VOGU-3710 file (C-alpha; in Angstrom, 3 decimals, decimal comma):
1> megqsvvlag> 48,535/-2,079/54,625  49,589/-0,984/58,108  47,694/1,936/59,621  48,001/4,842/57,234  50,926/3,290/55,323  51,031/0,968/52,318  53,934/-1,517/52,420  55,328/-2,488/49,008  57,611/-5,513/48,859  58,838/-8,037/46,316
11> dwrasdpalp> 58,805/-7,860/42,541  55,972/-6,126/40,690  55,795/-7,301/37,090  52,767/-6,811/34,862  53,301/-10,327/33,478  52,916/-11,852/36,948  49,343/-13,169/37,355  49,746/-13,176/41,139  49,939/-9,386/41,493  47,695/-8,136/44,321
21> vleegafhsl> 44,500/-6,295/43,487  43,210/-3,402/45,560  40,002/-4,533/47,214  36,927/-2,377/47,061  36,453/-0,400/50,281  40,044/-0,962/51,415  40,351/2,697/52,508  37,086/2,986/54,415  38,960/2,866/57,755  41,386/5,688/56,903
31> rpgtpltfds> 41,341/8,809/59,014  40,411/11,848/56,920  43,031/14,543/56,950  45,926/12,130/57,615  48,014/11,462/54,497  48,569/7,952/53,212  52,270/7,049/53,065  54,260/4,314/51,329  57,018/1,991/52,551  59,034/0,587/49,622
41> tglgtwdsgl> 62,176/-0,572/51,445  61,486/-4,173/50,490  60,526/-3,388/46,888  62,372/-5,374/44,227  62,121/-4,944/40,450  58,983/-3,332/39,087  57,362/-2,118/35,890  53,925/-0,898/34,800  52,281/-3,463/37,060  53,303/-1,410/40,104
51> vaflwdikra> 52,244/1,855/38,466  48,787/0,432/37,703  48,420/-0,643/41,356  49,509/2,800/42,567  46,964/4,409/40,252  44,229/2,309/41,839  45,417/3,513/45,247  45,444/7,116/44,070  41,875/6,960/42,794  40,658/5,138/45,932
61> aeaadtaldt> 42,342/7,714/48,169  40,757/10,535/46,191  37,359/8,925/46,682  38,068/8,593/50,444  39,193/12,252/50,673  42,702/11,186/51,735  45,937/12,795/50,541  48,944/10,770/49,296  52,510/11,169/50,538  54,682/9,682/47,774
71> aglppsasrl> 58,012/10,337/49,505  58,389/6,641/50,291  58,092/5,598/46,643  60,958/5,253/44,205  61,467/8,633/42,484  60,580/7,312/39,028  57,393/5,676/40,316  56,442/8,871/42,116  56,886/10,918/38,932  54,807/8,445/36,873
81> lgllpdrrad> 52,063/8,453/39,469  51,996/12,250/39,407  51,310/12,173/35,666  48,181/10,075/36,126  44,787/11,723/36,800  42,826/11,152/39,962  40,073/9,321/38,052  39,603/7,744/34,672  38,575/10,175/31,996  35,090/9,670/30,598
91> ppagpkpqpn> 35,067/8,633/26,943  34,411/11,604/24,686  30,850/11,866/23,563  30,475/11,360/19,862  28,815/13,973/17,728  25,063/13,896/18,054  23,623/12,633/14,790  21,550/15,223/13,037  18,427/14,017/11,226  18,939/14,297/7,496
101> plarlgaati> 15,923/13,098/5,503  17,687/13,603/2,176  20,645/11,465/3,262  18,316/8,689/4,420  16,342/8,890/1,192  19,549/8,750/-0,833  20,857/5,767/1,130  17,541/3,941/0,728  17,535/4,678/-3,014  21,100/3,421/-3,437
111> dsltetgiva> 20,293/0,256/-1,453  17,196/-0,360/-3,568  19,078/0,107/-6,834  21,884/-2,150/-5,610  19,422/-4,863/-4,640  17,658/-4,513/-7,990  20,974/-4,976/-9,767  21,777/-8,057/-7,693  18,380/-9,617/-8,459  18,822/-8,818/-12,164
121> tlgaqtlrgg> 22,267/-10,439/-12,133  20,844/-13,477/-10,376  18,111/-13,655/-13,006  20,685/-13,473/-15,814  22,747/-16,246/-14,212  19,618/-18,334/-13,803  18,650/-17,796/-17,434  22,133/-18,768/-18,530  21,936/-21,891/-16,363  18,621/-22,779/-17,977
131> vlaltgrgrm> 20,102/-22,487/-21,468  23,048/-24,674/-20,436  20,656/-27,217/-18,929  18,723/-27,443/-22,190  21,980/-28,166/-24,026  22,959/-30,814/-21,477  25,827/-28,813/-19,953  24,081/-27,413/-16,897  24,359/-28,535/-13,293  20,642/-28,581/-12,639
141> rwadilantt> 19,147/-31,859/-11,500  15,920/-32,794/-13,208  14,793/-34,435/-9,977  14,828/-30,988/-8,372  12,777/-29,566/-11,247  10,209/-32,351/-10,827  9,999/-31,899/-7,055  9,641/-28,121/-7,282  7,098/-28,330/-10,106  5,010/-30,842/-8,158
151> dagpralliv> 5,041/-28,618/-5,093  4,285/-25,405/-7,008  1,704/-26,963/-9,339  -0,493/-29,930/-8,377  -0,160/-29,387/-4,625  -1,336/-25,781/-5,006  -4,483/-26,609/-6,982  -6,725/-26,854/-3,929  -5,984/-23,471/-2,412  -5,877/-21,754/-5,817
161> gvvnfllggi> -9,212/-23,313/-6,714  -10,911/-22,386/-3,423  -9,739/-18,771/-3,491  -10,636/-18,180/-7,139  -14,009/-19,916/-6,771  -14,900/-17,666/-3,847  -13,558/-14,630/-5,683  -15,698/-15,376/-8,745  -18,703/-15,858/-6,507  -18,098/-12,539/-4,739
171> lafvgavqle> -17,775/-10,692/-8,045  -20,997/-12,278/-9,280  -22,860/-11,441/-6,068  -21,752/-7,799/-6,005  -22,388/-7,433/-9,744  -25,828/-9,015/-9,496  -26,906/-6,717/-6,672  -25,905/-3,611/-8,627  -26,819/-4,654/-12,167  -30,283/-5,881/-11,148
181> kfaagiyvas> -31,140/-2,258/-10,354  -30,795/-1,533/-14,085  -32,325/-4,828/-15,291  -28,923/-5,850/-16,624  -28,300/-8,930/-14,501  -27,265/-10,999/-17,515  -24,097/-8,918/-17,778  -22,849/-10,475/-14,556  -21,336/-13,179/-16,748  -19,379/-10,597/-18,717
191> lvgiamvrem> -18,260/-8,889/-15,511  -16,953/-12,074/-13,921  -15,358/-13,298/-17,155  -13,424/-10,165/-18,017  -12,397/-9,532/-14,396  -11,056/-13,051/-13,898  -9,271/-13,294/-17,249  -7,756/-9,834/-17,268  -6,872/-9,196/-13,619  -8,110/-11,227/-10,718
201> aavmtaiima> -7,064/-14,762/-11,636  -3,461/-13,788/-12,385  -3,088/-11,443/-9,404  -4,779/-13,642/-6,795  -2,948/-16,747/-7,952  0,360/-14,882/-7,781  -0,420/-13,613/-4,263  -1,261/-17,149/-3,173  1,983/-18,484/-4,622  3,974/-15,672/-3,004
211> grtggayaar> 2,598/-16,624/0,405  2,700/-20,364/-0,104  5,694/-21,127/-2,327  7,797/-17,955/-2,178  7,995/-18,058/1,604  8,895/-21,754/1,474  11,733/-21,068/-0,989  13,183/-18,331/1,214  12,915/-20,447/4,370  14,507/-23,460/2,697
221> iatmlgneei> 17,499/-21,540/1,359  17,912/-19,644/4,655  17,986/-22,982/6,489  20,630/-24,293/4,102  22,626/-21,117/4,688  22,456/-21,603/8,447  23,523/-25,248/8,097  26,487/-24,148/5,914  25,186/-26,166/2,970  25,483/-23,107/0,715
231> dalgvfgipv> 29,135/-22,775/1,760  29,669/-26,437/0,930  28,294/-25,898/-2,583  30,761/-23,057/-3,052  33,638/-25,235/-1,861  32,748/-27,873/-4,458  32,440/-25,210/-7,166  28,712/-25,771/-7,722  26,980/-22,489/-8,693  24,024/-21,716/-6,462
241> ssylvlpsvl> 22,166/-20,075/-9,342  22,058/-23,344/-11,290  21,710/-25,793/-8,421  19,141/-24,026/-6,206  17,700/-20,930/-7,851  17,083/-22,262/-11,356  14,831/-25,213/-10,369  12,759/-22,964/-8,097  12,350/-20,130/-10,601  11,738/-22,458/-13,521
251> altvtmpfly> 9,106/-24,423/-11,602  7,155/-21,283/-10,706  7,503/-19,773/-14,171  6,217/-22,925/-15,855  3,360/-23,667/-13,468  1,990/-20,126/-13,083  0,351/-19,963/-16,563  -1,424/-23,283/-15,941  -2,527/-22,143/-12,494  -3,771/-18,911/-14,086
261> lygcligmlg> -5,906/-20,790/-16,606  -7,166/-23,062/-13,847  -7,995/-20,023/-11,713  -9,904/-18,410/-14,585  -11,992/-21,540/-15,072  -12,735/-22,034/-11,385  -13,489/-18,322/-10,910  -15,990/-18,374/-13,756  -17,514/-21,498/-12,229  -17,939/-19,665/-8,927
271> gftvaimmld> -19,592/-16,730/-10,688  -21,809/-19,149/-12,621  -22,936/-20,849/-9,401  -23,900/-17,585/-7,706  -25,537/-16,146/-10,837  -27,696/-19,220/-11,413  -28,907/-19,090/-7,810  -29,581/-15,334/-7,734  -30,626/-14,447/-11,292  -33,191/-15,761/-13,693
281> itargylhft> -30,726/-16,751/-16,413  -29,912/-20,064/-18,091  -26,590/-21,820/-18,147  -26,396/-21,429/-21,935  -27,013/-17,692/-21,706  -24,388/-17,291/-18,991  -21,865/-19,220/-21,071  -22,643/-17,127/-24,165  -22,114/-13,798/-22,397  -18,972/-15,090/-20,712
291> vsafgigqfi> -17,309/-16,154/-23,974  -18,329/-13,001/-25,817  -16,931/-10,731/-23,071  -13,283/-11,197/-23,982  -11,066/-12,335/-26,823  -7,825/-14,248/-27,145  -5,867/-11,042/-26,540  -7,120/-10,882/-22,956  -5,918/-14,447/-22,329  -2,502/-13,653/-23,783
301> fgltksivfg> -2,312/-10,562/-21,583  -3,161/-12,563/-18,475  -0,748/-15,372/-19,403  2,074/-12,870/-19,873  1,426/-11,369/-16,465  1,349/-14,776/-14,810  4,749/-15,700/-16,301  6,292/-12,434/-15,102  4,728/-12,916/-11,660  6,157/-16,426/-11,372
311> afigltscri> 9,677/-15,363/-12,340  9,537/-12,371/-9,976  8,355/-14,416/-6,984  10,963/-17,107/-7,581  13,894/-14,713/-7,979  13,050/-12,420/-5,067  12,294/-15,300/-2,701  15,580/-17,045/-3,491  17,504/-13,776/-3,167  15,965/-13,050/0,249
321> glkagrsaad> 16,867/-16,559/1,375  20,455/-16,175/0,169  21,004/-12,918/2,087  19,367/-14,111/5,305  21,267/-14,555/8,541  22,497/-17,862/9,893  20,347/-18,211/13,017  17,052/-20,036/13,413  15,214/-16,746/13,904  16,540/-15,467/10,572
331> vgvaatravv> 14,710/-18,287/8,772  11,362/-16,933/9,920  12,412/-13,384/9,102  13,409/-14,437/5,582  10,118/-16,255/5,004  8,089/-13,269/6,216  10,103/-10,839/4,123  9,714/-13,011/1,028  5,935/-13,080/1,433  5,693/-9,315/1,949
341> vgivgviaid> 8,018/-8,474/-0,943  6,249/-10,958/-3,191  2,758/-9,598/-2,521  3,757/-5,939/-2,797  5,833/-6,640/-5,903  2,990/-8,504/-7,616  0,602/-5,612/-7,049  3,187/-3,072/-8,242  3,928/-5,094/-11,393  0,206/-5,455/-12,052
351> alfaviadvi> -0,158/-1,675/-11,854  2,670/-1,353/-14,373  0,925/-3,827/-16,677  -2,280/-1,793/-16,389  -0,440/1,315/-17,592  1,138/-0,631/-20,453  -2,228/-2,081/-21,453  -3,767/1,377/-21,517  -0,933/2,701/-23,693  -1,083/-0,090/-26,262
361> gi> -4,911/-0,232/-26,160  -5,560/-3,708/-24,821
//
């Protein structure tokens, strides 16, 4: 640039990486009111690379309040430059989204139904894999079944026992305080027995397993997804439903009834301990009122719930792990989501069982 004139020389091709770039503030020294001219006597061949450079000059001159004199440019370049605006047009603003509660509700409903269908399909595939495994044609490894059963069963006895023992003790304490007002303290045994067998043992054990085992299943599968192990299984033609989901679901479904019975026993033991310390009753009397409080139908009802809880926790946890992201943070998100979904789902299913029990008269 010489004075108020821009000298253009040589070839200007867009494919040439050595094309000059207009520096920021190059026109700060221009005199306002004096037009900026061009000298293109030494200009060789050119294409859009020159036009792009001239557009930069045009916008910089507009910002510096300096007019352009394009008489020194080739006529075609001058005409192209005249077609270009003085500044880049702002991108058009998109339409402002309008809040539509019905649309959001519909989208959430469709997503929920879709996810329910996917979980049901996964459950059907898992059931089919279990049938094939029993006939010796499945791809499930019995070592995986043993490992998952050991983790979901014996290793969970301590926490299941502690929680149910404390729960039985709390029920006995609250019941004793209230029933003693009516001289009916002996019925604490019936209260603890029917509450543990019918509701609390199954629900609390399922909540514990959702937080302990369900979250572990989701985190494990999400980690395998991030390490591309799930993709490797697909490459080898190994179905995920039989290789990963089936052992997890089967282990929880099998162990939950035994954990339920164990929770019932420990919960009654906790109620027995508190009742003996607080009330003037004998161990034989407590045992008599406990056994007479419920029948075999209550045990069958609780066992059925525990089986459904185990299958639900296993399926939803594995599904959440399979749809997790591939980063390390997504593993924690999947584990948290599995725990939340498991706990809320267990309570919702228990409410459904309560309605069914009321209808059929259990």
